[in-house]
C-alpha positions as CSV (number, residue, x, y, z in Angstrom):
1,X,36.0,4.7,3.3
2,X,37.4,7.0,6.0
3,X,35.6,10.2,7.0
4,X,38.5,12.2,5.7
5,X,38.4,10.5,2.2
6,X,34.6,10.8,2.0
7,X,34.3,14.4,0.9
8,X,36.7,14.2,-2.2
9,X,35.0,11.1,-3.4
10,X,31.6,12.7,-2.8
11,X,32.7,15.8,-4.6
12,X,33.8,13.7,-7.6
13,X,30.3,12.0,-7.7
14,X,28.6,15.4,-7.4
15,X,30.7,16.8,-10.2
16,X,29.7,14.1,-12.6
17,X,26.1,15.0,-12.1
18,X,26.6,18.8,-12.1
19,X,28.5,18.7,-15.3
20,X,26.1,16.4,-17.1
21,X,24.5,18.1,-20.2
22,X,21.8,17.5,-22.7
23,X,20.1,14.1,-23.0
24,X,22.6,12.6,-20.6
25,X,21.4,15.0,-17.9
26,X,17.7,14.2,-18.6
27,X,18.5,10.4,-18.6
28,X,20.3,10.7,-15.2
29,X,17.2,12.6,-13.8
30,X,14.8,10.0,-15.1
31,X,17.0,7.2,-13.7
32,X,17.2,9.0,-10.3
33,X,13.4,9.3,-10.3
34,X,13.0,5.6,-10.9
35,X,15.5,4.9,-8.1
36,X,13.5,7.0,-5.7
37,X,10.4,4.8,-6.5
38,X,12.2,1.8,-5.1
39,X,12.0,3.4,-1.6
40,X,8.2,3.0,-1.9
41,X,6.0,-0.1,-1.4
42,X,6.5,-2.9,-2.1
43,X,10.3,-2.6,-2.3
44,X,10.8,-0.2,0.7
45,X,14.5,0.4,-0.3
46,X,14.7,3.6,1.8
47,X,18.5,4.0,1.7
48,X,18.2,4.6,-2.1
49,X,16.6,8.0,-1.3
50,X,20.1,9.1,-0.2
51,X,21.2,8.5,-3.8
52,X,18.1,9.7,-5.7
53,X,17.5,13.1,-4.1
54,X,21.2,14.2,-4.0
55,X,21.4,13.3,-7.7
56,X,18.4,15.5,-8.3
57,X,20.0,18.4,-6.3
58,X,23.3,18.0,-8.1
59,X,21.6,18.0,-11.6
60,X,19.8,21.2,-10.7
61,X,23.0,22.8,-9.3
62,X,24.4,22.3,-12.9
63,X,21.5,24.2,-14.4
64,X,21.6,27.9,-15.2
65,X,18.2,28.4,-16.7
66,X,14.6,28.0,-15.6
67,X,13.8,26.0,-18.7
68,X,16.5,23.4,-17.8
69,X,15.4,23.4,-14.2
70,X,11.9,22.5,-15.5
71,X,13.2,19.7,-17.8
72,X,15.2,18.1,-15.0
73,X,12.2,18.0,-12.7
74,X,10.0,16.8,-15.4
75,X,12.3,14.0,-16.4
76,X,12.8,12.9,-12.7
77,X,9.0,12.8,-12.2
78,X,8.5,10.8,-15.4
79,X,11.0,8.2,-14.4
80,X,9.5,8.1,-10.9
81,X,5.9,7.7,-12.0
82,X,6.5,5.4,-14.9
83,X,7.9,2.8,-12.5
84,X,5.6,3.7,-9.6
85,X,2.4,3.7,-11.6
86,X,2.9,1.2,-14.3
87,X,0.2,-1.0,-12.7
88,X,-2.5,1.4,-13.9
89,X,-2.0,0.1,-17.4
90,X,-2.6,-3.5,-16.1
91,X,-6.3,-2.5,-15.6
92,X,-6.7,-2.0,-19.4
93,X,-5.8,-5.6,-20.1
94,X,-9.1,-6.8,-18.5
95,X,-10.6,-5.7,-21.9
96,X,-7.6,-4.7,-24.0
97,X,-9.6,-5.0,-27.2
98,X,-11.7,-2.1,-26.0
99,X,-9.2,0.0,-24.1
100,X,-6.0,-0.5,-26.2
101,X,-5.9,3.1,-27.3
102,X,-5.6,4.2,-23.6
103,X,-2.4,2.1,-23.0
104,X,0.1,4.9,-24.0
105,X,-1.7,7.4,-21.8
106,X,-1.8,5.1,-18.8
107,X,1.8,4.1,-19.2
108,X,3.5,7.3,-20.2
109,X,0.8,10.0,-20.5
110,X,-0.2,10.1,-16.9
111,X,3.5,10.2,-15.6
112,X,4.0,13.1,-18.1
113,X,1.1,15.0,-16.7
114,X,2.3,14.4,-13.1
115,X,5.7,15.5,-14.3
116,X,4.4,18.9,-15.1
117,X,3.8,19.4,-11.4
118,X,7.4,18.7,-10.4
119,X,8.8,20.5,-13.5
120,X,7.0,23.7,-12.2
121,X,8.4,23.1,-8.7
122,X,12.0,22.6,-9.8
123,X,11.7,25.6,-12.1
124,X,10.6,27.8,-9.2
125,X,13.2,26.3,-6.9
126,X,16.0,26.9,-9.5
127,X,15.1,30.5,-10.0
128,X,15.0,31.2,-6.3
129,X,18.2,29.4,-5.7
130,X,20.1,31.6,-8.2
131,X,18.3,34.7,-7.4
132,X,19.0,34.5,-3.7
133,X,22.2,32.6,-3.8
134,X,20.9,29.7,-1.7
135,X,23.7,27.3,-0.5
136,X,24.2,24.8,2.2
137,X,21.2,23.6,4.3
138,X,19.1,26.5,2.8
139,X,19.6,24.9,-0.7
140,X,18.4,21.5,0.5
141,X,15.5,23.0,2.5
142,X,14.3,25.0,-0.5
143,X,14.3,21.9,-2.7
144,X,12.5,19.8,0.1
145,X,9.8,22.6,0.3
146,X,9.4,22.6,-3.5
147,X,9.0,18.8,-3.4
148,X,6.3,18.8,-0.8
149,X,4.5,21.7,-2.3
150,X,4.3,19.7,-5.5
151,X,3.0,16.6,-3.6
152,X,0.3,18.8,-2.0
153,X,-0.7,20.3,-5.3
154,X,-1.1,16.9,-7.1
155,X,-3.0,15.7,-4.1
156,X,-5.6,18.4,-4.4
157,X,-5.8,19.9,-7.9
158,X,-8.1,18.4,-10.5
159,X,-9.8,16.1,-7.9
160,X,-6.4,15.1,-6.6
161,X,-4.1,12.0,-6.9
162,X,-1.9,11.9,-3.7
163,X,-0.5,8.4,-4.6
164,X,3.1,7.3,-3.8
165,X,3.9,10.3,-1.6
166,X,7.5,9.8,-0.6
167,X,6.6,9.4,3.1
168,X,4.8,6.2,2.4
169,X,8.2,4.4,2.2
170,X,8.3,4.4,6.0
171,X,5.3,2.0,6.4
172,X,7.5,-0.9,7.5
173,X,9.4,1.3,10.0
174,X,6.6,2.0,12.5
175,X,8.6,4.2,15.0
176,X,9.4,6.7,12.3
177,X,5.9,6.4,10.9
178,X,4.4,7.7,14.1
179,X,5.5,11.1,13.0
180,X,2.4,11.1,10.8
181,X,0.3,11.2,13.9
182,X,1.8,14.7,14.4
183,X,2.2,16.1,10.9
184,X,0.5,13.6,8.6
185,X,2.0,12.2,5.4
186,X,2.9,15.6,4.0
187,X,5.0,16.4,7.1
188,X,6.6,13.0,7.0
189,X,7.4,13.6,3.3
190,X,9.0,17.0,4.1
191,X,11.2,15.4,6.9
192,X,12.1,12.5,4.6
193,X,13.1,14.6,1.6
194,X,15.1,17.2,3.7
195,X,17.1,14.4,5.4
196,X,17.7,12.6,2.0
197,X,19.0,15.8,0.4
198,X,21.6,16.5,3.1
199,X,24.3,14.4,1.5
200,X,24.2,17.0,-1.3
201,X,24.8,19.8,1.1
202,X,28.1,21.7,0.9
203,X,30.0,22.8,4.0
204,X,32.1,25.7,2.7
205,X,33.1,24.9,-0.8
206,X,33.1,21.0,-0.6
207,X,30.4,18.3,0.0
208,X,30.5,16.8,3.5
209,X,29.0,13.8,5.3
210,X,28.3,15.9,8.4
211,X,24.9,17.2,7.3
212,X,23.8,13.7,6.4
213,X,24.9,12.5,9.8
214,X,22.9,15.3,11.4
215,X,19.8,14.2,9.4
216,X,20.2,10.6,10.5
217,X,20.4,11.8,14.1
218,X,17.1,13.6,13.6
219,X,15.5,10.4,12.2
220,X,16.9,8.6,15.3
221,X,15.3,11.0,17.5
222,X,12.0,10.8,15.7
223,X,12.2,6.9,15.8
224,X,12.9,7.0,19.6
225,X,9.8,9.2,20.2
226,X,7.8,6.9,17.9
227,X,8.9,3.8,19.8
228,X,7.9,5.5,23.0
229,X,4.5,6.4,21.7
230,X,3.8,2.8,20.6
231,X,5.1,1.1,23.8
232,X,2.2,-0.8,25.3
233,X,-0.4,1.0,23.3
234,X,-3.1,-0.2,20.8
235,X,-3.0,-3.8,22.1
236,X,-6.6,-3.8,23.4
237,X,-9.7,-4.9,21.5
238,X,-13.3,-3.7,21.4
239,X,-15.2,-6.2,23.6
240,X,-18.0,-8.2,21.9
241,X,-17.0,-7.5,18.3
242,X,-15.5,-10.3,16.2
243,X,-15.1,-9.6,12.5
244,X,-14.9,-12.1,9.6
245,X,-13.3,-10.4,6.5
246,X,-14.1,-12.4,3.3
247,X,-11.6,-12.2,0.4
248,X,-13.1,-14.2,-2.5
249,X,-10.4,-13.5,-5.1
250,X,-12.8,-13.2,-8.0
251,X,-10.9,-12.2,-11.3
252,X,-12.0,-8.9,-12.7
253,X,-12.7,-10.6,-16.0
254,X,-15.4,-12.7,-14.4
255,X,-16.8,-10.3,-11.8
256,X,-19.4,-8.7,-14.0
257,X,-20.1,-11.6,-16.5
258,X,-23.8,-12.2,-16.5
259,X,-23.5,-16.0,-16.3
260,X,-20.9,-15.8,-13.5
261,X,-22.7,-13.3,-11.2
262,X,-24.8,-15.7,-9.2
263,X,-22.0,-18.2,-8.9
264,X,-19.7,-15.4,-7.5
265,X,-22.4,-14.4,-5.0
266,X,-23.0,-18.0,-3.8
267,X,-19.2,-18.4,-3.4
268,X,-19.2,-15.4,-1.0
269,X,-22.1,-16.8,0.9
270,X,-20.5,-20.2,1.2
271,X,-17.2,-18.7,2.3
272,X,-18.9,-16.4,4.9
273,X,-20.9,-19.3,6.4
274,X,-17.8,-21.6,6.8
275,X,-16.7,-23.0,10.2
276,X,-16.6,-20.4,12.9
277,X,-19.4,-18.3,11.5
278,X,-21.3,-18.6,14.8
279,X,-18.5,-16.9,16.7
280,X,-18.4,-13.7,14.6
281,X,-20.6,-10.7,14.9
282,X,-19.9,-9.0,11.6
283,X,-19.2,-10.4,8.1
284,X,-17.4,-7.9,5.8
285,X,-17.4,-8.3,2.0
286,X,-15.4,-6.0,-0.5
287,X,-16.5,-3.3,-2.8
288,X,-19.3,-4.2,-5.2
289,X,-19.2,-7.8,-3.8
290,X,-22.9,-8.0,-4.6
291,X,-23.1,-7.8,-8.4
292,X,-26.7,-6.5,-8.5
293,X,-28.3,-3.2,-7.6
294,X,-29.4,-2.8,-4.0
295,X,-31.7,-0.2,-2.5
296,X,-31.5,1.4,1.0
297,X,-35.3,0.6,1.2
298,X,-35.6,-2.7,3.0
299,X,-39.2,-3.2,1.8
300,X,-38.4,-2.8,-1.9
301,X,-40.1,-5.9,-3.4
302,X,-37.7,-6.2,-6.3
303,X,-34.8,-7.0,-4.0
304,X,-36.4,-9.2,-1.4
305,X,-35.2,-12.6,-2.9
306,X,-31.6,-11.1,-3.0
307,X,-31.9,-9.7,0.6
308,X,-33.1,-13.2,1.8
309,X,-30.0,-14.8,0.2
310,X,-27.7,-12.3,1.8
311,X,-29.1,-12.1,5.3
312,X,-28.8,-15.8,5.9
313,X,-25.2,-15.2,6.7
314,X,-25.7,-11.9,8.6
315,X,-24.8,-12.8,12.3
316,X,-27.6,-12.2,14.8
317,X,-27.1,-9.0,16.6
318,X,-24.5,-7.9,14.1
319,X,-24.5,-7.4,10.3
320,X,-23.3,-8.4,6.9
321,X,-21.4,-5.3,5.6
322,X,-21.1,-5.4,1.8
323,X,-20.4,-3.2,-1.2
324,X,-23.0,-3.0,-4.0
325,X,-24.2,-0.5,-6.6
326,X,-27.3,1.5,-5.5
327,X,-30.0,2.5,-7.9
328,X,-32.2,5.5,-7.0
329,X,-34.2,8.3,-8.6
330,X,-33.3,12.0,-8.3
331,X,-35.8,14.8,-7.7
332,X,-36.6,14.9,-11.4
333,X,-37.4,11.2,-11.5
334,X,-34.2,10.2,-13.4
335,X,-32.2,7.1,-12.4
336,X,-29.0,7.9,-10.6
337,X,-26.3,5.3,-9.6
338,X,-24.1,5.1,-6.5
339,X,-21.1,3.0,-5.5
340,X,-22.4,2.1,-2.0
341,X,-21.9,0.1,1.2
342,X,-24.8,-1.6,3.0
343,X,-25.2,-3.1,6.4
344,X,-27.8,-5.9,6.4
345,X,-29.2,-7.5,9.5
346,X,-30.3,-11.1,10.0
347,X,-33.9,-9.8,10.1
348,X,-33.6,-8.6,6.5
349,X,-33.3,-4.9,7.3
350,X,-30.9,-2.4,5.7
351,X,-29.5,-1.1,8.9
352,X,-27.3,1.5,7.4
353,X,-25.9,2.6,4.0
354,X,-23.2,4.9,2.6
355,X,-22.5,6.3,-0.9
356,X,-19.0,6.8,-2.2
357,X,-18.2,10.5,-2.4
358,X,-14.8,10.7,-4.0
359,X,-15.3,9.2,-7.4
360,X,-12.5,8.0,-9.8
361,X,-12.2,10.2,-12.8
362,X,-12.6,8.3,-16.1
363,X,-13.5,5.2,-14.1
364,X,-16.7,6.2,-12.4
365,X,-17.4,9.4,-14.2
366,X,-16.1,11.4,-17.1
367,X,-15.0,14.9,-16.4
368,X,-16.4,17.3,-19.1
369,X,-18.2,14.4,-20.7
370,X,-20.1,16.6,-23.2
371,X,-16.8,17.9,-24.6
372,X,-15.1,14.6,-25.1
373,X,-14.9,12.6,-28.3
374,X,-16.9,9.3,-28.5
375,X,-13.7,7.1,-28.3
376,X,-12.8,8.5,-24.9
377,X,-16.3,8.2,-23.6
378,X,-16.0,4.4,-24.1
379,X,-13.6,4.3,-21.1
380,X,-16.6,4.8,-18.6
381,X,-19.4,2.5,-19.7
382,X,-22.9,3.9,-19.4
383,X,-24.0,6.7,-17.2
384,X,-21.8,8.4,-14.6
385,X,-22.0,7.5,-11.0
386,X,-23.2,10.1,-8.6
387,X,-21.2,11.2,-5.5
388,X,-22.4,10.8,-1.9
389,X,-22.3,13.7,0.6
390,X,-18.9,13.0,2.1
391,X,-17.4,11.3,5.2
392,X,-19.8,10.4,8.0
393,X,-20.1,8.4,11.2
394,X,-22.1,5.3,10.2
395,X,-23.9,3.6,13.1
396,X,-23.7,-0.2,12.7
397,X,-25.6,-2.9,14.7
398,X,-23.5,-4.4,17.4
399,X,-20.3,-2.3,16.7
400,X,-19.0,1.2,17.3
401,X,-19.6,3.8,14.6
402,X,-17.3,3.6,11.6
403,X,-16.2,6.0,8.9
404,X,-16.7,4.1,5.6
405,X,-14.4,4.6,2.6
406,X,-14.8,2.9,-0.7
407,X,-11.8,2.1,-2.8
408,X,-9.4,5.0,-3.3
409,X,-11.2,7.3,-1.0
410,X,-8.7,6.1,1.6
411,X,-5.8,7.8,-0.3
412,X,-6.8,11.3,0.6
413,X,-5.1,12.5,3.9
414,X,-7.3,14.5,6.2
415,X,-10.4,13.7,4.3
416,X,-11.3,10.2,5.6
417,X,-13.2,11.2,8.8
418,X,-16.2,13.6,9.4
419,X,-15.1,16.8,11.0
420,X,-17.3,17.8,13.9
421,X,-20.0,15.7,15.7
422,X,-19.4,12.1,16.6
423,X,-15.9,10.8,16.1
424,X,-16.0,7.3,14.5
425,X,-14.1,4.5,16.3
426,X,-12.7,2.9,13.1
427,X,-12.2,3.3,9.4
428,X,-13.9,0.7,7.2
429,X,-12.4,0.4,3.6
430,X,-14.1,-1.8,1.0
431,X,-12.1,-2.1,-2.3
432,X,-11.6,-4.1,-5.4
433,X,-8.0,-4.1,-6.6
434,X,-8.6,-7.0,-9.0
435,X,-8.1,-4.7,-11.9
436,X,-4.4,-4.5,-11.2
437,X,-3.5,-8.2,-10.7
438,X,-0.2,-9.2,-9.2
439,X,1.4,-5.8,-9.5
440,X,2.8,-3.1,-7.1
441,X,-0.5,-1.2,-7.1
442,X,-2.4,-3.2,-4.4
443,X,0.7,-3.2,-2.1
444,X,0.9,0.6,-2.5
445,X,-2.8,0.9,-1.8
446,X,-2.5,-1.2,1.4
447,X,0.5,0.8,2.7
448,X,-1.6,4.1,2.3
449,X,-4.2,2.6,4.6
450,X,-1.6,2.0,7.3
451,X,-0.7,5.7,7.3
452,X,-4.4,6.7,7.5
453,X,-4.8,4.6,10.7
454,X,-1.8,6.4,12.3
455,X,-2.9,9.9,11.2
456,X,-6.4,9.5,12.6
457,X,-5.5,7.3,15.6
458,X,-8.1,4.7,14.8
459,X,-8.0,1.1,13.5
460,X,-8.7,0.4,9.9
461,X,-10.4,-2.6,8.6
462,X,-10.0,-3.4,4.9
463,X,-11.8,-5.9,2.7
464,X,-10.3,-6.3,-0.8
465,X,-11.7,-8.7,-3.5
466,X,-8.3,-10.1,-4.4
467,X,-6.3,-8.6,-1.5
468,X,-4.7,-7.2,0.4
469,X,-7.4,-7.5,3.2
470,X,-6.5,-6.9,6.7
471,X,-6.8,-5.1,10.1
472,X,-4.5,-2.3,11.1
473,X,-4.4,-0.9,14.7
474,X,-4.3,2.8,15.5
475,X,-0.5,2.7,15.5
476,X,0.0,1.1,12.1
477,X,0.5,-2.5,13.2
478,X,-1.0,-5.0,10.8
479,X,-3.0,-7.3,13.2
480,X,-3.8,-9.8,10.5
481,X,-4.0,-9.9,6.7
482,X,-4.8,-12.0,3.6
483,X,-2.1,-12.0,0.9
484,X,-2.7,-10.6,-2.5
485,X,-4.1,-13.3,-4.9
486,X,-5.4,-15.6,-2.1
487,X,-8.9,-16.4,-1.2
488,X,-10.0,-17.0,2.4
489,X,-11.5,-15.5,5.5
490,X,-9.8,-13.5,8.2
491,X,-11.5,-13.9,11.6
492,X,-10.2,-11.2,13.9
493,X,-11.1,-8.7,16.7
494,X,-11.6,-5.0,16.2
495,X,-8.7,-3.0,17.9
496,X,-9.5,-0.1,20.2
497,X,-8.7,3.4,18.9
498,X,-5.7,5.4,20.3
499,X,-6.2,6.8,23.9
500,X,-5.4,10.3,22.7
501,X,-6.6,11.9,19.4
502,X,-3.5,12.6,17.3
503,X,-2.5,16.2,16.6
504,X,-3.0,15.6,12.8
505,X,-6.4,14.2,13.4
506,X,-7.4,17.4,15.2
507,X,-5.8,20.0,13.0
508,X,-5.1,18.2,9.7
509,X,-2.9,19.9,7.2
510,X,-2.5,23.0,9.4
511,X,0.4,21.1,11.1
512,X,2.5,20.3,8.0
513,X,1.7,23.8,6.6
514,X,3.2,25.3,9.8
515,X,6.3,23.1,9.3
516,X,6.6,24.3,5.7
517,X,6.2,27.9,6.7
518,X,8.7,27.6,9.5
519,X,11.3,26.1,7.2
520,X,10.5,28.9,4.6
521,X,11.0,31.5,7.3
522,X,14.4,30.0,8.3
523,X,15.5,30.2,4.7
524,X,14.4,33.9,4.5
525,X,16.3,34.6,7.6
526,X,19.4,32.9,6.2
527,X,19.2,35.0,3.1
528,X,18.6,38.2,5.1
529,X,21.6,37.6,7.3
530,X,23.8,36.8,4.3
531,X,22.8,40.1,2.6
532,X,23.5,42.0,5.8
533,X,27.0,40.4,6.2
């Protein structure tokens, strides 16, 4: 297609979306949302964003009412999240006889709830577009601002669920991903959506390829800077630290069966003590790898036999780092439960422990438990877990201080490191994604950890029951990994952290907020000039 022929053909395509009505319009919106999902892990089909987001912009351009704007955004989000989050329903099949009634909510209900966020965002965008006559780059910028405001809202409201943010599509393109060290994932999402919307931008009365080419030039500049940032950096290792990450690949259906617990534990011990154990300083097991309660009190007589079993594979001078549930009593003498991490030494001491602080709603606790019907309460068996105090620098024998994260705590940007005091050298993520089997979920989870390493400028070590386990350096390079569904050990060094603390690590969401505000002010300036003309 020649450049001269491109605008008429693009105009024809735009017209088909703009003129769509009724269920056809909503169907196209849902389809466009699903297409956008294919840009995310594990597909990483980033060019499809240049189809999905212009389609959204054109559909909204054909709307004349706030109610229609809302419906288009809602349909786009439902299509996006049904395909992107289908794997959540896979967890219910570990005990489908008990959880069958939750299947419609997991498959459609959650995407619909998340769709309310985007529906509200597109409704506000549509009203503003018509009220102030936004056209050209200002129209694209306003929709990009609305998208990222929606991502931020669903990442923070109602405990937050910042999963599948659009910037995660860049995880295989490390030079562009370095932008997250400046502006975090929200800033990267803003850049991505803005560039993806430019093909829908009109120059004069007709669509044009020129804005899209300008956007690609911006991405090229970002990639050039990112390549320069990575050049020769992050290749050194922490001396004297050698890790063994153990991935046992225990099916979720067997993990908590009473007659399988001791066998699962001995399997972990045997794998940990395999050839090469004498050359490692730290053995790392996944979340709740120990299927029994542990206490942070090393002298607790009830756990001494268990401690003796575990510490036989704790390397001298180092530690066995494992996940386990912790049982304690509160000030009133009542039992409380924590999802915890323990560092055990070869001398049988609990050298350090950490309690998960960001719990999974409906999985580890029931929000508004007293108000819910008995059927819903069945989703979370027994008592609620209690939350720990928050991120901290955990001192470990024979290794630099780490910031521990259990399971999905790693998905929250800007909330994975303690603010103030000692800055940890690395992020340590223990998880169990066995619930989700061979689906997209574990791949998405692993991609999120890559971005956290880049944002914070520190390496990230991940031990996952069924995968994906691995070590990521401070620039997002995967130094080594164990595939999803495999069992085995990964013996690997601990990378050094970045020489300079990234801007995002210092200032957090202040940076993407300033980007958002600057773009908003540019739109306001455009409207002001247009009114004065």
